[in-house]
C-alpha positions as CSV (number, residue, x, y, z in Angstrom):
1,M,135.2,67.6,120.3
2,F,134.8,65.3,123.2
3,I,137.5,64.5,125.9
4,S,137.3,61.1,127.7
5,A,137.8,61.3,131.4
6,S,139.2,57.7,131.4
7,R,142.4,59.0,129.9
8,C,143.2,61.1,132.9
9,S,145.5,59.5,135.4
10,N,144.5,61.1,138.7
11,V,141.6,62.9,140.3
12,L,142.8,66.4,139.6
13,A,143.3,65.6,135.9
14,R,139.9,64.0,135.7
15,R,138.3,67.1,137.1
16,I,140.1,69.3,134.7
17,C,139.2,67.1,131.8
18,F,135.5,67.0,132.9
19,A,135.4,70.8,133.1
20,M,137.0,71.2,129.7
21,S,134.4,68.8,128.2
22,I,131.5,70.8,129.7
23,A,132.9,74.0,128.4
24,L,133.5,72.7,124.9
25,F,130.0,71.1,124.9
26,A,128.4,74.4,126.0
27,N,130.3,76.4,123.3
28,T,129.3,73.9,120.6
29,V,125.6,74.1,121.6
30,S,125.6,77.9,121.7
31,E,127.2,78.2,118.3
32,A,124.9,75.7,116.7
33,A,121.6,77.1,118.2
34,P,122.0,80.6,119.7
35,F,119.1,81.9,121.7
36,V,117.3,84.6,119.6
37,P,114.0,85.9,120.9
38,A,111.1,86.0,118.5
39,R,110.6,89.4,116.8
40,D,107.4,91.4,116.6
41,A,105.9,92.3,113.3
42,H,105.7,95.9,112.3
43,C,102.7,95.6,109.9
44,V,100.0,93.0,109.2
45,A,97.3,92.5,106.6
46,F,94.5,90.1,105.5
47,S,93.9,89.2,101.9
48,P,90.5,90.4,100.6
49,D,89.0,86.9,100.7
50,G,90.5,86.2,104.2
51,S,92.5,83.1,103.0
52,L,95.9,84.7,103.5
53,V,97.7,86.8,106.1
54,A,100.8,88.9,105.6
55,T,103.3,90.0,108.2
56,G,106.1,92.4,107.8
57,I,109.1,92.6,110.2
58,S,111.5,95.5,109.9
59,G,115.3,94.7,109.9
60,L,118.8,95.8,109.3
61,S,120.8,96.0,106.1
62,N,124.3,94.6,105.6
63,E,125.8,98.1,106.0
64,E,127.3,98.0,102.5
65,F,126.5,99.9,99.3
66,P,124.3,99.1,97.6
67,P,122.5,97.8,100.7
68,R,121.1,94.4,101.0
69,P,119.2,92.5,103.7
70,H,121.4,91.6,106.7
71,P,123.1,88.2,106.2
72,N,121.7,87.0,109.5
73,P,118.1,85.9,108.9
74,R,117.3,86.9,112.5
75,K,118.3,90.5,111.8
76,C,117.1,91.2,108.3
77,G,113.6,92.4,107.4
78,V,111.1,89.8,106.4
79,V,107.8,89.9,104.5
80,Q,105.9,86.6,105.0
81,V,102.6,85.2,103.7
82,W,100.6,82.7,105.8
83,S,97.7,80.4,105.1
84,M,94.7,81.1,107.3
85,E,93.5,77.5,106.9
86,S,96.7,75.7,107.9
87,G,98.6,78.5,109.7
88,K,101.7,77.5,107.7
89,R,103.9,79.9,105.9
90,V,103.5,79.9,102.1
91,R,106.0,82.6,101.1
92,R,109.0,84.4,102.7
93,V,111.1,87.2,101.2
94,E,113.9,89.3,102.8
95,T,114.3,93.0,102.9
96,F,115.6,95.7,105.2
97,G,114.6,99.1,106.7
98,D,111.4,100.2,108.6
99,L,108.4,98.5,107.1
100,T,105.3,100.7,107.3
101,Q,102.7,98.7,105.4
102,V,101.9,95.3,103.8
103,A,98.8,94.7,101.7
104,F,97.4,92.3,99.1
105,S,96.1,93.1,95.7
106,A,92.3,92.7,95.0
107,D,92.9,89.4,93.2
108,N,95.0,87.9,96.0
109,Q,97.9,87.3,93.5
110,L,100.3,90.0,94.8
111,V,101.6,91.3,98.1
112,A,103.3,94.6,98.5
113,A,105.3,96.3,101.2
114,S,106.6,99.9,101.8
115,R,109.9,100.5,103.5
116,L,111.7,103.6,104.8
117,F,115.5,103.5,104.7
118,V,118.4,106.0,104.8
119,T,122.1,105.1,104.4
120,A,124.8,106.3,106.8
121,D,125.6,109.2,104.4
122,K,121.9,110.3,104.4
123,L,120.9,108.9,101.0
124,Q,117.2,108.2,101.0
125,L,116.5,104.7,99.7
126,N,112.8,104.3,100.4
127,E,111.0,101.6,98.3
128,V,107.6,100.1,97.5
129,R,108.0,96.5,96.3
130,V,105.4,94.2,94.9
131,W,105.9,90.4,94.9
132,N,104.1,87.6,93.1
133,I,102.9,85.3,95.9
134,E,103.1,82.1,93.9
135,T,106.7,82.6,92.7
136,G,108.1,84.9,95.4
137,K,109.7,87.0,92.7
138,P,109.4,90.8,92.5
139,A,106.7,91.9,90.1
140,Y,107.3,95.6,90.5
141,I,109.9,97.8,92.3
142,F,109.1,101.5,92.9
143,D,112.4,103.1,93.9
144,R,112.4,106.2,96.2
145,C,108.7,105.6,96.9
146,H,107.3,105.3,100.5
147,A,103.5,104.9,100.4
148,F,101.0,102.9,98.3
149,S,97.4,101.7,98.0
150,F,96.0,98.9,95.9
151,S,92.8,99.8,94.1
152,P,89.9,97.7,95.5
153,Q,88.0,97.7,92.3
154,G,90.7,97.4,89.6
155,N,94.1,96.0,88.7
156,A,96.0,99.2,89.8
157,I,98.3,100.5,92.5
158,A,98.8,104.2,93.6
159,V,102.3,104.9,94.7
160,A,103.7,108.1,96.3
161,S,107.3,109.4,96.2
162,Q,108.5,112.7,97.7
163,R,107.3,114.7,94.7
164,R,104.8,112.6,92.9
165,C,101.8,110.2,93.1
166,V,101.3,107.9,90.2
167,V,98.8,105.1,89.5
168,Y,100.2,102.1,87.6
169,D,98.4,99.3,85.8
170,L,99.4,96.0,87.5
171,S,99.0,93.9,84.4
172,S,101.4,95.9,82.2
173,G,103.2,98.3,84.6
174,A,102.1,101.2,82.5
175,K,101.5,104.6,84.1
176,L,97.8,105.4,84.1
177,K,97.6,108.8,85.8
178,Q,99.4,111.3,88.0
179,F,97.7,112.8,91.1
180,P,99.6,116.0,91.9
181,G,97.2,116.9,94.7
182,V,98.5,114.0,96.8
183,A,102.1,114.0,95.6
184,G,104.4,113.2,98.4
185,A,101.6,112.0,100.6
186,L,102.7,110.3,103.9
187,S,100.0,107.6,103.3
188,L,97.5,106.8,100.6
189,Q,94.1,105.0,100.6
190,Y,91.5,104.3,98.0
191,A,87.9,104.7,98.9
192,P,86.0,101.4,99.1
193,S,84.3,102.2,95.8
194,G,87.7,102.9,94.1
195,E,86.4,106.3,92.9
196,R,88.4,108.5,95.3
197,L,92.0,108.6,96.5
198,L,92.9,110.0,99.9
199,G,96.3,111.2,101.0
200,V,97.7,112.5,104.3
201,V,100.0,115.4,103.1
202,A,102.6,117.3,105.0
203,T,102.5,121.0,104.1
204,D,104.3,124.2,105.4
205,Y,101.2,124.8,107.6
206,G,100.9,121.2,109.0
207,C,99.5,117.9,108.0
208,E,96.1,117.8,106.1
209,L,93.8,115.4,104.4
210,R,93.3,115.6,100.6
211,L,90.8,113.9,98.5
212,C,91.1,113.4,94.7
213,D,88.6,112.0,92.3
214,V,90.1,109.1,90.4
215,A,88.3,110.2,87.2
216,N,89.7,113.7,87.6
217,P,93.1,113.8,89.5
218,A,92.6,117.4,90.7
219,I,92.1,118.0,94.4
220,Q,88.5,117.5,95.3
221,L,88.6,118.5,99.0
222,S,91.2,119.5,101.6
223,S,91.0,119.6,105.3
224,S,92.3,122.3,107.6
225,P,96.0,121.6,108.4
226,M,96.9,120.3,111.9
227,D,100.1,121.4,113.6
228,E,101.0,118.0,115.0
229,P,102.0,115.4,112.4
230,F,99.8,112.4,111.8
231,Y,100.1,109.6,109.3
232,T,97.1,107.4,109.1
233,A,93.5,108.0,107.8
234,K,91.1,105.2,106.9
235,F,87.7,105.1,105.1
236,S,84.7,103.5,106.7
237,P,83.3,100.6,104.6
238,D,80.6,102.8,103.1
239,G,83.1,105.6,102.3
240,N,81.2,108.3,104.2
241,V,83.4,108.5,107.3
242,L,87.1,108.9,107.8
243,A,89.2,108.1,110.9
244,S,92.6,109.6,111.5
245,G,95.0,108.6,114.3
246,H,96.9,111.1,116.4
247,A,99.2,111.3,119.4
248,A,98.3,111.2,123.0
249,G,95.5,108.7,122.5
250,S,93.4,110.8,120.2
251,V,91.3,109.7,117.2
252,L,89.3,112.0,114.9
253,L,86.3,111.1,112.9
254,W,85.6,113.1,109.7
255,D,82.8,113.6,107.3
256,A,84.4,112.1,104.1
257,N,82.2,114.3,101.9
258,S,83.3,117.6,103.4
259,L,86.5,116.7,105.3
260,T,85.2,118.4,108.5
261,P,85.7,116.7,111.9
262,I,82.6,115.3,113.5
263,R,83.8,113.6,116.6
264,R,86.9,113.0,118.7
265,L,87.6,109.8,120.6
266,Q,90.0,109.7,123.5
267,T,91.5,106.3,124.3
268,G,93.4,107.3,127.4
269,G,96.6,106.0,125.8
270,R,99.9,107.9,125.4
271,G,100.9,106.7,121.9
272,L,99.9,107.4,118.3
273,Q,96.6,105.8,117.6
274,H,96.1,103.6,114.5
275,P,92.4,103.4,113.5
276,F,90.8,100.5,111.6
277,F,87.2,100.0,110.7
278,A,85.2,96.7,111.1
279,P,83.9,95.4,107.7
280,A,80.3,96.0,108.8
281,G,81.1,99.7,109.5
282,S,79.4,99.9,112.9
283,M,82.6,99.4,114.9
284,L,86.0,101.2,115.0
285,G,89.2,99.7,116.3
286,T,92.1,101.8,117.6
287,G,95.6,100.5,118.2
288,D,98.1,102.3,120.4
289,Q,101.5,102.3,118.8
290,A,103.2,102.8,122.2
291,N,102.1,99.6,123.9
292,G,99.8,97.7,121.4
293,D,96.6,98.2,123.4
294,V,93.5,97.8,121.1
295,L,90.1,99.4,121.8
296,F,86.8,98.9,120.1
297,W,84.2,101.7,119.8
298,D,80.5,101.7,118.9
299,L,80.3,104.3,116.2
300,I,76.7,105.1,116.8
301,S,76.9,105.8,120.5
302,G,80.6,106.7,120.6
303,K,81.1,104.4,123.6
304,E,84.0,102.0,124.2
305,I,83.0,98.4,123.7
306,A,86.1,96.5,124.7
307,R,89.8,97.0,125.5
308,Y,92.5,94.4,125.1
309,T,96.2,94.7,126.1
310,F,99.3,92.9,125.0
311,E,102.1,91.9,127.4
312,K,104.6,92.7,124.6
313,G,102.9,95.3,122.5
314,S,105.7,97.9,122.0
315,F,108.0,98.1,119.0
316,H,111.1,99.9,118.0
317,T,112.1,101.6,114.7
318,Y,115.5,101.3,113.0
319,R,115.8,104.7,111.6
320,L,117.5,107.3,113.9
321,R,116.1,110.8,113.4
322,K,117.4,114.1,114.7
323,P,115.3,115.7,117.5
324,D,114.2,118.5,115.0
325,D,112.9,116.0,112.5
326,L,109.1,116.4,113.0
327,I,107.9,113.9,110.4
328,A,108.5,110.3,111.3
329,P,105.9,108.0,109.5
330,E,107.9,104.8,110.6
331,K,106.4,105.4,114.0
332,D,102.8,104.6,112.7
333,P,103.0,101.3,110.7
334,L,99.9,99.3,109.9
335,R,100.0,97.0,113.0
336,F,96.3,96.3,113.4
337,V,93.5,95.1,111.1
338,F,90.1,93.4,111.2
339,S,89.6,90.0,109.6
340,P,87.3,90.3,106.5
341,D,84.4,88.6,108.4
342,G,84.8,91.1,111.3
343,H,84.9,88.4,114.0
344,S,88.7,88.6,114.7
345,F,91.4,91.2,114.6
346,L,95.1,90.8,113.8
347,S,97.7,92.6,115.8
348,A,101.5,92.6,115.3
349,P,103.0,91.6,118.7
350,Y,104.7,88.2,118.9
351,G,105.0,88.1,115.1
352,G,101.3,88.5,114.6
353,I,98.4,87.4,116.9
354,L,94.9,86.7,115.8
355,R,92.3,87.3,118.6
356,Q,88.6,87.2,118.7
357,V,86.9,90.6,118.9
358,A,84.1,89.5,121.3
359,T,86.3,87.8,123.9
360,G,89.9,88.7,123.1
361,Q,90.8,85.0,123.1
362,E,93.9,84.2,121.1
363,T,93.2,81.8,118.2
364,R,96.4,81.8,116.3
365,R,100.0,83.2,116.1
366,F,101.9,83.8,112.9
367,G,105.6,83.6,113.4
368,D,108.7,81.4,113.3
């Protein structure tokens, strides 16, 4: 609506009309294009061939039952797939809850995400969902599941619920095997060879690492339990070393063939650390979940190579836990990853930033 000042018969009336016009114009503009700051991603991933990037942004539900993504696209959770060549978005799907991981299948055809969600009446509705990238349609939905890992050497996915861990065939959806040794694991990861499956498992005595042989699902190795919870453990590219991230800036390196600690790295940060290996295996990255700082370490000497900070590196979770809830895996999502060529790293702040490892120079941002 617009009011013409020419219709006003005196100075006072003109001033009133002018003020009303400005107010109406301001209201119209604010309703049409409200200011909404860009949201940070909670998890990021590269496709195995480096042609695609995935970003996952946590979000709200519609507060109804059954819950659905929030009707406001700026408040719902979003999983997006981007082209590395053009920087353009090629797929967008909506979800809700705290996203802890996104990942691509070995053939680049599928993208999956794990979410943690609880309703107001404490009903657990965790989920692992797999989408076909070309169509954007769900390929598989694993209800009440919270962790997964794509097999790097086959068309399979391992999925963990509170009581089970099952490997499914991605072509048929058939159950292939159960892995009781890592049932309920907080996180899962296949070894690079695809021959072993690693789980971080919470027990009555603390969190521990467990390794299973894919050919024989029985537990192959277990580490000593640690009192303080941790959620992430990653294989080195050759499969001989593990890195686990811990609170107060601590990272542990393990012998993957014995599950014994071999070195501790101290970042000086205050948050949970999220480790990620360079493809060549000689460098380890560690991301601080409190502020987004990323450090790079030389694994031979154990010395710090570089440190990069982010002006806006913190993130918040959507799930509210009680003070006595010790286990909170949503606080350690997969926010940091190397590019497949090892020259760059992707971090979640600002929707997803790609920076060079050698210089820290920003080369691309992925976000609306």
